[in-house]
N, C-alpha and C positions, 0 to 999 in steps of 0.2 A: 557230156550230159551224165548226170547221176541217175542211176536206177533207183526207183522208190523202194523203200524197205518192204520186204515180204513179211508174211505172218502177221498182218495187221487185222486179221479176221477173228480174233479171239472173242470179241464182243458178240459177233453174229452166232458163233458156236455156243456161247453162254446163253443167249436168249433162246435158241432152239432147244438146248438142254433143259432150261427152265420150263418151257412149254411142254416138252415130253414128260418131264417128271411130274408136273402138276396134273397132266392128263392121266398118268398112271395112278395118282393118288385120289383124284376126284372122279374121273370119268369111268375108269375100268371097274371100280367096286359097284357101280350102278348097273353093270351088265346083268342081264337075267341069269346067266349061267354062273355069275359070281355072287350076286346079292344074296345074303342069307347064309353064306358059307364063311364062317369066321376066319378060318385059316387062309382062304383065298383073299379075303378082304385085307387081312393083315399082311399077306405076301405082297400085294400090289402097293399098299401103303409104304411098306419097308423099301421096296425097290425104288418107288417114286421119290421117297425122301432122300435116299442115297444119291439119285441122279440130280435132284434139286440142290442139295448141299455141294456136290461136286461141281455143278454148273456155276453156282455162286462163287465158289473158290476160283474157278477159271475165269469168271466174268470180270473179276477185279484184280487183274495181274499186278497193276502198279501198287495198289495198297497192300496186298498180301505179299508181293515181291519185296517191298521195302521192309515189311515186318520180318520176313524170313532172312533178309540180308542182315538185319540187326543181330539175329542169332548167329549167323555165319561169322560175322565180324568178331563175335565174342568167343567163337569156337577155336581151339588150338589147331594149328596147321597140320598136326599129325593126323587129323581126321580125314585127310585125303583131298583129291582133286575135286574141282567143281567146274563142269563144262556148260552150265547154264540151262540144263534140261529142266523146264518148268514142271510143276506138279500136273498141270493140265495136259501137257504134251505126253507125259509118261503114263497117265491114267485115263485120259479122255477116251481112248479106244475101248478100254474095259467098261467104262460107264456106258458107252454106246452099245457094246455087246450085251450088257445086262438089260438095257432098255429094249433093244430089238428082240431078244429072245423072250423077254417077258411079254412084249406086245404080241408076238406070234402065238404065245401060249394062251393069252387071254382071248384073242380073236378066234383061235381054234376052238376054244370052249363055246364061244358065242355063235360062230358061223362055221361049223365043221365041214360043210359041203364046199367051202373055198380053201380046203387044205393045201392045194398046190401053191397058192399065193402066200399063205402063212409059212409054208416050208421054205420059200425063197427068202422071206424076211428073217427066219431063223438062221438060214445059211449065211446071210449077210452079217448077222450077229456073231456067228462063229468066225467069219472072216475078220471082223473087227477084233475079236479076242486074239486071233493069231497075230494081227498087226501089233497089238499091245505086247505080246510076247517078244516079237521081233525088236520092238523099241527097247524093251527091258534088257534083252540080251546084248544089243549093240551098245547100251550104256555102260556095260561093265568095262573097266579099264584094262582088263586082261584079255579082252576080246579083240581080235585082229581089226585094226582100223584102216590099214592099207594093205593092198595085195603085194606079194613078192614079185617084183618086176625089174627089168633092166632099165633103171631110170638115171642113176648117177654116172657121171663121167669118171669121178674119182672120189676119194674120201675127203677131198678138200674143196668140194663144190660150194658155190654160193647158190642157195636154193630159195626160191620164193614160195611161201605158203600163202596163196591167194585166197583170202577170206578165212583167216585163221580161227575166228571165233574165240572159244576158250582155250585153244591151243592143243587140242587132242592130236591133230595131224602133226603139229610142230613137235610134240613129244615123241611121236612115232618116228619122225625123221631123225631126231637126235640120237636114237638108239643105233642107227647105222652110219650116221654122219659124224664120226668121232672128231675129225680135225677140220671140218668145214663149218660154214655158218648158215643159219636160216634167217631170212627176213620174214617176219610174221606181219602180214598186212590185213587190215580190216577197216571198215568204216566206224566200228565201235558205236553203233547207234541202235543197238537192240533195245526195243521199247520196254521189254519185260525184265531188264537187268539194270540196276542202278549204275550210272556212269557209262552205260552202253556196252560194258563187257571188258573194257581195258584193265580195270583193277582185278577182275577175275583172272584174266590171262596172266597178269604180272604175278598174282598169287600162285597160280599153278606152276609157273616157271621157277618161282622162288622155292617151292616145295621140291621140285625136280633138280634144283641146283644148276639151272641153265640160264640164270639171269645174265651172265657175262657172255654167253654164246649166242643169244638170240637178239636180233635187232627188231624192235617193234616200230611199225610205221602205220600212220593213219592215211587211208586213201581209198579210192574207188576202183573196182575192177575194170570199169569202162574207161578210165582215164588214169592209168598207173603213173605214179610220180617218180619214174625211173627212166634213165636214158636207154637208147637202143642198145641191143647186144650186151646186156648187163649181167644176166643170170646164166649159170651153167645148166640149171634145170628148174622145174616148177611143179607145184602140186596144187590142186583145188578139189576138195572133197565136199560134196553136197552143197555147193555154193553157186557155181557158174550156171547151173540149171535153174536157179531162182531169179535170173536176170530178165526173165520175160522176153520182150522184143529186143533186148540188148545183148542176148547171148553171143551172137556173132561178133559184136563189138568187143566183148570180153575176150573171146578167142583171139581176135586180131591183136589186142593189147598184149596178151601173153606171148604171141608170136613175135611181136616187136621187141620185147625186152629180153627174149632168149637169144643166146649166142647161136650162130650157125652150128648145127649138129646137136643143139640142146634139146632135151626131151621134157614133155609136159604130161603128167599123170592127172587125169580128171576122173572123178567118181561122181556119177550123176544118176538121177532117177529117170527110168524109162518105163513105158507100159509093160506090165508083167504081173506075175502072181504076188510078188512081195509088195509092189506099189499098190496093187488092188486091195490088199489087206490093210494098207495104210490110208488110202484115199478113195477106195471103191471106184465108182465109174469115173471119177475125176482123173484117174490115172490115164484115161484115154486122151486127155488133153496134153499130156506130156510129150516132149519131143522124142521121137523114136530113135533107135540105134542108127537106122538109115539116115534120118535127119541130121544126127550129130556127125556122121561120116561125111555127109554132103557139106555141112558147114565147115568142118575141119579142112576138107580139101579146098574149098573156096578161099579160105584164109591163106592156104599155102602149106599146111601140115601134111605129113604122110603118117599113116597109122602103122606102128611097129608091133603093137600087141593089144589085145582086148580080152575081156572075160567078165566074170561076175564076182562080187564080194558082198557078203551079207545080203544077198538078194538084189543088189544094185549093180549097174553096169559100169565098168571102167575101161578106159582106153589110154594107151601110151602114144602120144603124138610127138613127132620129131620135126624140127625145123631143118630143112635141107642144108647141107654144108655149102 
């Protein structure tokens, strides 16, 4: 069974952003505390316009994505890697932060006696701003994308990058796996990238000079197209936690294709300060560390190491010998 693609909620976020932006432009200038004050009216119009334009850009990812892709195809490869981070993903949190802080400011002017409520709204805006900073920092190619852990058996391992996306994890593995090989697997069906992302991965590998060392495979994490006991080790960063009700199936598939004694490094989102800044209260719906430990044990893995990287939780799981 194939898990459905995640991140298909861009249209909903775009509509919400449009509604908020229009409210800031039309509704807030009519507040008694704002009406008649030219600077305040201009301020709410400006923030509202920014939110509206940003929402429109995020609301039509296919059209704008294709437009941006045309420019990328014309750009020389020396301009660097592209890992598929959309404009909306990179800037959406800052738009939300601007909207929330502005809303809190306007309501504080109109209803100052409800200041505790507006303070909470402002703090949510600050949290969104921190989330935007976290995303911006993690986008940098010189920022650590994988933790330093005891993962590989040798420098000649055959390693599976399960859910490789644009290849950031694949590139990180290649820095330490000088004589081994990486199999980069993905469904390559990202709706916001022309071609689903495979061409983007191939371009990044070409820039890095790794085309001959990386094997690209199309497949699903819940039904891996490999035989049992095939890989020495495996990695999945920010992917297996997106499988919804199929997370345990994904873990079982990784277990199946690993050789006895093979290790699996997974980096996942769990409830915490970092995920709260990225998803607010929705982070409470994420699988907890205890939940991941329970699933891993049920599949047959033992945990050899765990910790955090860039605010996310990682675990090194081992298939018993």
